[in-house]
Structures are given as C-alpha cells and as structure tokens.
N, C-alpha and C positions, 0 to 999 in steps of 0.2 A: 276818644276815637278807637273803634275796634281795629286791632293790628290784623292785616290780611296774611294769610300764609303765603308763602314764597312757592310758586309753581316752577317745576322743572319740566321742561318739554325735552323729550328725547324720542328716537325712534324705536326704541325697545325698552321694556320694563325688566332690566336686568338686576339680579340680585347683588352683583357688585357695584352697581350704580346705587341702588337703594342703601346698601351698607355705608358707603363712603359718604353719600349725602346726608345720612342721619349723624354720622360722625361729625362732620364740618358743620352743618348747619344747625342741627339740634344740640348735640353734646357740647360743642364748642362755643357756637354763636349764640345758641338759644332761640333759633328761629323755628316756627313750624313750618312744614314743607309738605308738597304733594308732587308725586311724579306723574307726569300726564303724557300719553302717547298720541292723543287726538286733539288737533289744534283747536277744535271747536269748543273744547272745555277749558281753555286757557282764562276766558273771561277778563275782568278787569283787575287782575292780580300782578304783584310783581313776577316777572317771568326770567327765569334763568334759561336760556337757549342752549342745550347741549346737543346741539346737532348741526348739520351743514346747511339746514334750511335758514332762510332769511324771515325773521318775525320781527315787524316794527316795534320799537320801543322797548325791546328785551335786552338783557344783559347776556352777551353771547361767550360761551366758553367753548373754543374749537376742539371737539374730542378726538383722543388718538383711539385705536381700536380697543385698548385693553379691557375696559369695563364691559365690552360687547362680546368678548370671547368667551370660550370655556378652556379648561385645560391649562396647561403652561407651557410657555415656549421662551427662548431667550427674547429680551426687548432691546431693540436699539435706543441707546441712551446717550445723549449728549448733553453735558452740563454747561449752562450759561448762567451769567450774573443778571439779577433783577433787583434793582434797589439795595445792592449790597447783599443780596441773599441768593444762594444757589438754586437754580430751578431746572428742570428737564420736562421732556415731552413738550417741546415748544409749539406754539400755535401759529395760524396763519395771521396775517396783518390786520385782518378785519375783526379779530377777536378782541374782547374787551379785557382780557388777560393775555400776557404773552405765553403763558404755558396753561396745559390742562391740570389745573390743581386737584380735580377729583381723581383722574388716573395716577398722578404723582404720589398723592396721599394713600391711596390704596396700595401702590407699590411698596411704599414704607412700611405702613403698619401691618399689612399682611405678611411681611417678610418674605415677599414674592421670590426675592433673590436666593432665599434659602431653600427653596423647592428645586432650583436647578442644579445641575451638576457643579461641585465645589471639592476642593481639595480639604479634607477635615484635619484638625490638628491630632495629636496622639491619642486623645480621649474622644475622639469622633465628633468633635464640636465643630460648628461653623466658625471660622477665625475672623476676627475684626478685621484682618489685614485683607480679607476677600470681600469686605462690604463696600458697597458704593459709597457710603458716607465717609469712611476712613480714606479711601483712595482719592477722594475729591475735597477732603478737608473740612467736611461739615458734620462729623460726628459729634462735636462739642456743642451744636446748637440744636433746639427742638424746631427743625424746619417745618413740620406740619402747623405746629401751633403759629409760627410767623406767617406761613401761607394763609392760614384761616383769618389772622388779623388784618393781612394785606387786602383779601377778598372782601372783607367786610367794609374796609374804608372805600374799595371800588364800588361795591353795590350801593351804599348809602349816597355816593354822588349820583347814581342812576335812580335810586328810589329813596327820596328823603324821609320818607315816613317810616323805614325801618328802624327798629331799634334792637340792640344786642345785649345779651347779659354780660355782666362783669365777672370774670373768672377769678376766684380768690385763691391766692397762694397758700399752700400747706405743706408740711413736712412730716416725714415718718421715719422713725429709727427702727430698723430690723436686725435681729441677732440670729446667726447661724450657730447651733451648738453641736458641730461635729464631733467634738471631743468633750464631754461635760466634766470628765474626770481624767486626772493623770494616773491615779493607782487606784482609787475607789471602782466598784462597779465591774471589775474584772473578775472572772472565775479562778478558782483554786490553781488549776494549769498555767493560767496566764500571769498569775502573780508569782508563782514559782519560777517561770521564766524570766519574768521580770527581775526577780532578786539575783538569778544568776547571771543576766545582763549587767545588772548593777555592779556586782562584785567583779566580774570579769573585765569590764570596762573601766573600773577603778572610779566611777562616779559617785557622786555624794548622794545618790538617790536611795540607796538601800536604807539608811536611817530615816528618811522622810517617808518612804513607802510605809516602813513598819510603823512609824507614828501614826500615819493616816488610818491604816487598818486596823489599830488598836484604839483608835479614837482619840488619840492625843494631839493630833496635828489637823489642821484643814488641808483638804487636797488642794495643791496649788493651782489647778484649773478652776476651782470654784470661787470664780469672782462675781457671783450673781448678785450679792448685796450691793457691790459697788454699781453694776450695770443698772440695777433697779432704782438705787438711790439717784444715779445721774439723771436717768429719764425722769423720775418724779419731780426732782429739783427744777428741772427745766421745762416741766410740763409738757413733755414730748409723747405724743401717740406712739406706741411701742408694739411691735409684734415678735415672736419667737418662734423659730422653726426647729423641731426636734427630730431626728432620725431614729426609726424603730425596726429598721431592716437587719437583715442577718450580716454577720460580720463577714468581711472580704478584705482584699488587698485595697480597696478603695474606701471601705466603710469600717470606721474604728471605734463606733459607738457601743456603749454596753448592750446587753440583751435588754429587751423590752420586758422582759419578767423580772428583771433585777430590782429590788425593792427600793433601794437608795435612789436609783434612776427615776423610777416611777414616783417616787416622793417628791424629787426635785421638779419634774414635768407638772405634777399636780399643784405644787407650790406656785409656780409660774402661772399656771392656767387659772388659778384663783383670782389673779390680778389683771393678767394680759390675755390677749388673743394669742392662742397657740396654734401652730400649724404643722404640717407635715413637711419633713425634709426628705423627700423620697431617695432610696439609695441609688447607687450608680447604675445598676441594672434595670432599675425601676422605670427609667426614662424611656425604655422602649418594650416594657412587659407589662401589659395590663394585669395579669394575674398577681404580680409582685406588688404593684402599687395599689391595688385593690386590697391586699392581704395587710399592707402597712396602713392604709387608711382605717381599716377595722381595728388594728392594733391601738393605733393611737386613740380612736373612740372609746375602746375599752378602758384606757387608762384614764383619759380625761372625764370621761362618762357624759360626754356631750358630741355634737356633730363635729366632723373635721371637715371645715369649708375651705382652708387656705392652704397653700404649699409653696415650697420653692426646692428646686431639683438640686441634689447634691452635685457639686462640681458645674453647676449651670448647665447641665447636659440636657440639650432640647434637639429633638429631632423632628422637624416639621414634616407632616402635622401629626405624626403618630404620638408624640408625647403629650400633646394637648388634648387629642382625642381621648387618650388613655385617662387623663385627669378627669374629664367630664364623665366619662363612664363611670369612674371610681366615686363620683359624687363631689368633686372638688368644685367651688365656685369662682375662686379667685387664684390665680398664680403670680408670683413675684419673682420669676426667674429670667425676665426679659432685659438682659444687659449683657455685656461682654466680660469674660473673666480677665482680659489682659489690657483693656483699654476703659476708662472712664467715658462717660457720654451717654448719647441717647440713640441706642441701637435701633429702635423703630422710628426714630425721628420726631418723637412725641413725648410731652412731659405729663401725661395725665392717663388714668386708667381707661381703657376701650375693650370692647368686646372682640374676642377672637374669630376671625374668619378663615374657614377651612378653604384654602383656594382648591385644593384637589377635588373637594366633593362640591364646591361653589355653593357654600351656605354659611350665614352668620350663626354663631353658637351663643349659649348662654355663659359661656366662661369669660370672665373679665381678666385681662391682662394687667398687671400694675408694674409698669417698667422701673428700673432703679437706674440711677446715674454713677454711684460711687460704691466702691467695695474697698474694704482695708487691705485684703491681700492684693487686689490689683495695684495699688499705689505703693506698697512695700516691696512686694515679692517680684511682680511683672515688670512694673516701670521703674523699680529700684530708686524711688524718690526719697529724698531727705525729708524730714518732718516739715520744715518750712515750705519746701516744694509741694508736699502733700496738701499742706492748708490752702496753698495757692490754687490748686487743683480743685479742691472741695469748694472753695469760694466761687470759682468760676462756674462752676455747676449749678450752684445755688442762686447765683445772680441771673443765669439763663432761665432757671426754671422760675424765679421770681418774676421776671419780664413778661413771661408767658401766662402767669397766673396758673402754674401747674403744680404738681405733687413732687416735692423733693424727696427721694428715697435712698437711703444709704444702707449698706450692708457690714456688720461687725461680727467678729468672733470673739468669744470669751478668750481663746488662746492668744489674740492680739492684745488682750487688756490686763495681763497678769501683773502680780505685784513684784516685778523683777525689773532690774535696771535696763534690759533690753527692750523691756515694753513700756517703760516710763514716757519716752517720747511719743509712743502711739496712743497712749492715754491722753497726752496733751492734744494730739490731732483729734481724737473722739471728743474731748470736751470742747475743743474749738468748733467743731461740726455743730454741736448741740446749741451752742450760743449763736452762731452764726446764721444757722438756719431759720432762727426766730427773730432776728433783729431786721 
C-alpha cells in the first residue's frame, strides 16, 4: 500500500512552520508532508489541522501565534505537565494535543530565548541559569524528541496507516585541543619566560621543560596515543577540534605555523575528522573565523567543514551566520559550559534556523550533552558522581534514539595522579555509551 503524505493545513505558508514541520515530521518521525493553505487541496490524505478552522476527521493542533509572527518578542510561557513531560504553549480543549508541539519545538531548537535580552556571564555567554529548561527542571531530558514520540502515538490513533521510522541511537566522542603542549610549540621568548617562572616558583617543571625541548622527554600534555587508542579500542566515532587563532589571554595554543603543532594536526587528520576550534574573538568576528578556517585548510590540505567555538561562546545569530559565511557545514558548540544536558531540548543534529532573518540555513547543529570541564570544574563532582551524570545523559539519549556527544580535553586525561580518576570517567563513558 502506498503511504500517503501528511498534509498540514494552516492559514499561512510561513517559513517557521515549514522548518519545524520538516524537523518533527520528516527528520524525527520519517513522514513525508505537505503544507496546504487551501482546503480544497486537502484531498483524502491524513490532515494535521494547524488552524482555528474546523476540518472533519483531521488531527487538530491549536496554534499559538509564534510561527506566524516575524521578528522577536518575549513569549508568555507557562509550564504544565502532560504524561509526566513538561509542555508549554497550551492549547484549547478541542485540540488533539494539549499544547502546540510545533511552536514549543521551534522555541527550543531555534534558541529563541537567546535572541531576547539576557544577563550574560563574564565571557558574554548565555547562562544555563537563564534558560527555560533549567529554571523548570527539564534541562536533563530531550523534550523535543519526547514530544515527537508522543505526537506519533496520537497521530497513529487517528490515522492507523501511518508508519514511522525507527531512530537509531549512536554516540560520538569529541576532543577540544585547547593546549596541545605544555612546553613544546612555544617560541623562544615564551620558553625563556617559562624557565624563569619555573625557577622563581620553585616548581619541578624546569627540568621537564628542558627534557622536552631537547627531545629527551615527552611533553606532559601529549597524551594523544592514549586518546586515539581508547577510541580505537571501543570502536567509537571520534572528532578533534584544533585552534589556529592568534594567542591571547583566552587562547593559549601554539602558532599555527609551528612545525610540531602542524605535524600533530596532520597526524590526527590522517585518521580522524579534524575541525576548527575558533578562537575567543572569532565567535563574533567573521574576518577572524574566516582566516582561521583558511589556516586549518592549509595545514590539513582539505576542506574545513566542522567547528566548535572555544569557550562554547555563541552569540545568536551572529556566530552561526559567520560560520556559514566561512564555509563551515556542521557546528558542535550547542551545550552549556556549566551544566550537562540538552540546551536545545533535542538529542540529534538539526539545521540552524536564523530567527532574526526568518530563514532556515544549511548549517547543521550537533548538540552535545556532557563536557569533562563541566563535571569537574563547574559542578565540582566527584568521579563517581560524574559517572552517574554521564550515565543519565546516555540513557536519556538512548531512549530518544538520538546522538550522544561528549567533549573531552587532552589536559583532563594526563598521566598524573590528579587526572587518573578522570581517565576512569572517560573510559567509563566510552564503555557506557555503547552498551
């Protein structure tokens, strides 16, 4: 039997509605769909009635104005519980769903609230504490995926012939290499200053620094064999992000011209996907991010398609516009620096929608759920507590058939007593995410 497309009836053919309909119906549920504004063209198809009109035998979702608006304004949001899941943009009693799933999904994945006025942190970032999800206790669950699943259940009760795709869970390990070396890769002035600091601070680093620079010792930050070996052993898809920006108070990477650093990047790029880790200022400066894209392309001798911002610094929508203009196709920055969870309420890649310009773009956003620095430095979790947090995020992602993404730094996985426990958390994550 030929599967008929779902027709969505609405009073307007708005880009916001088309975007979110494709995300939910096509990307998540695997349905073909068509948006119709003329009732005469509905035919004998399953109909989602996204309007105030009465259409017999349709599945009605009572719309709030959000998807028919242009521009950005504060939205009135009241959280309620439906089947144990938080929802908002509640509907009229004659609706087949108690809330506007299209508008609520758009609000979450577009990061609409980040376009509104907010109090940034010291680095200019949107705080997790300012998010609707954290304030209302649902940052730890992928509400969009759950809403989509409940929509599918409701639709099939109305239209028994509908079939939905099965979403397969997967996992991805990512590494941010903010500081590839402790001693190598620094210029003469940098190492002279380092030696003076080692001596005056009476640390034990002077001898290690000299050993590294003369080739007798391995740089203590160079734990890449361990990282690569762990990923290979667990057969885990892995991506690395390298900075090639100019040094600053926020950016401590070697010069992109340094031979040892370039050799390291090329060695990794021969085996794994390598992306750009745009510098702190690149988040809001197209010229800088474009320059850094070209630098990385020159090193790896192939296109630079993926990125994740240093400090996870995202300014909506400018940062994503700049990435697109610089040729980036996928970004992996969508998550909070100080809280694990689902910043956009979703556990899978999706296309960036520019709310200010009201258009869908070709840039794909890959949200992450967990970062080592979040658990250790911001949350101050003990290793066993960190494992529990990681496990919770993995289980939530598995239930949704989504993509679990974690972030690790080489400086968290050093061969030191202080890092031993965090190596165990890393190894736990590799095993837990694939069982």
